Structures are given as structure tokens and as C-alpha cells.
C-alpha positions in Angstrom: -97.6 195.4 245.9 -100.0 197.5 243.7 -103.7 197.4 244.5 -106.3 197.9 242.0 -109.9 199.0 242.6 -112.4 198.5 239.8 -109.6 198.0 237.3 -107.8 201.2 238.3 -104.6 201.7 240.3 -105.2 203.0 243.8 -103.6 206.4 244.5 -102.0 205.0 247.6 -100.3 202.3 245.6 -98.9 204.9 243.3 -97.5 206.9 246.2 -96.0 203.8 247.7 -94.4 202.9 244.3 -92.9 206.3 243.9 -91.5 206.2 247.5 -89.9 202.9 246.8 -88.4 204.2 243.6 -87.0 207.2 245.5 -85.5 204.9 248.1 -84.0 202.7 245.4 -82.5 205.8 243.7 -81.1 207.0 247.1 -79.4 203.6 247.7 -78.1 203.6 244.2 -76.6 207.1 244.6 -75.1 206.1 247.9 -73.6 203.0 246.3 -72.2 205.0 243.4 -70.7 207.6 245.8 -69.0 204.8 247.8 -67.6 203.1 244.7 -66.2 206.4 243.5 -64.6 207.1 246.8 -63.0 203.7 246.8 -61.8 204.1 243.3 -60.2 207.5 243.9 -58.6 206.4 247.2 -57.0 203.5 245.3 -55.9 205.8 242.5 -54.3 208.2 245.1 -52.5 205.3 246.8 -51.2 204.1 243.5 -50.0 207.5 242.5 -48.3 208.0 245.9 -46.5 204.6 245.4 -45.3 205.6 241.9 -44.1 209.0 243.2 -42.2 207.2 246.0 -40.6 204.8 243.6 -39.7 207.7 241.2 -38.0 209.6 244.1 -36.1 206.6 245.3 -34.8 205.7 241.8 -33.8 209.3 241.2 -31.9 209.5 244.5 -30.2 206.1 243.8 -29.1 207.4 240.4 -27.7 210.6 242.0 -25.8 208.5 244.5 -24.3 206.3 241.7 -23.3 209.5 239.8 -21.7 211.1 242.9 -19.8 207.9 243.8 -18.7 207.2 240.2 -19.7 203.5 240.4 -22.7 201.3 240.7 -23.2 198.9 243.6 -20.5 196.3 243.9 -18.6 197.8 240.9 -14.8 198.0 241.3 -13.3 200.9 239.4 -10.6 203.5 239.9 -13.2 206.3 239.3 -15.0 205.3 242.5 -14.8 208.1 245.1 -16.8 206.7 247.9 -18.9 203.8 249.2 -22.6 203.2 249.6 -23.8 203.5 253.2 -27.2 201.9 253.0 -30.4 203.9 253.2 -32.7 205.4 255.8 -36.4 206.2 255.9 -37.5 209.8 255.3 -41.0 211.3 255.5 -42.0 213.4 252.5 -44.8 215.9 252.6 -46.8 215.9 249.4 -50.3 217.0 248.3 -51.3 213.4 248.8 -50.3 213.6 252.5 -47.2 212.5 254.3 -45.4 209.6 252.6 -42.3 207.5 253.4 -39.4 207.0 251.1 -35.9 205.4 251.4 -33.1 207.9 251.2 -29.8 206.4 250.1 -26.6 207.5 251.9 -23.0 207.4 250.9 -19.6 207.9 252.4 -17.1 209.7 250.3 -13.5 208.7 250.9 -10.9 211.3 251.5 -8.5 211.9 248.7 -4.8 211.5 249.8 -2.1 213.6 248.1 -1.3 212.0 244.8 -4.8 210.4 244.4 -6.8 211.5 241.4 
């Protein structure tokens, strides 16, 4: 509340108004900082998820290439079998993250097999 004396603003009221404005600005800056932190934390989590997905897809493509066949594909070019996957921890600049590492079993070639 602003007080007036003889039609003029009271100096105390001006000081109080300035302090209130500074407090409001402080709260606004704190709110902006919190929103920015939440935004960048979310961005980092999304990037980490995309990196995990990219690594998993790359490893799956390598396994398919090594085995010579996709999952459930029957072909003479197949040289092994899929063996599921297991969880591995990756150390990245975003921190430690988990990813699924596919495994495979290569069959032994018998004499005469090509």
C-alpha cells in the first residue's frame, strides 16, 4: 500500500515498493532458473535415451551381419544363433547409462560345411 501525505508519495512507501519489486524479481529469477534446470535435465534424459537406442540398434545390426540372418530367418548363410541379450553399463559424458547388449552363439563348421 502506498501512502500519500499532502498529495505526495511518502519516501517510506517508495522504499517499500522498491523492496517489493526486488523480492518479486528475485522470485522470478529463481523460478526461471528452476524451469531452465528442469528443461535441461529433461533434454539430457532424452538424449541419453536416444543414444542408448542408437547403440542397441547398432549392436543388433552387427549381430545380424555376423550371423548372416535376421531373427527367425532360415537360410543356409546363417552361421550361428541369437542368444538373447544382457544388460551392460555404459559410461558417457551424461553419466552411467544402461543398454542391452545382444549375444550370439556361432556354430562350429564341420568339414564339408561352407
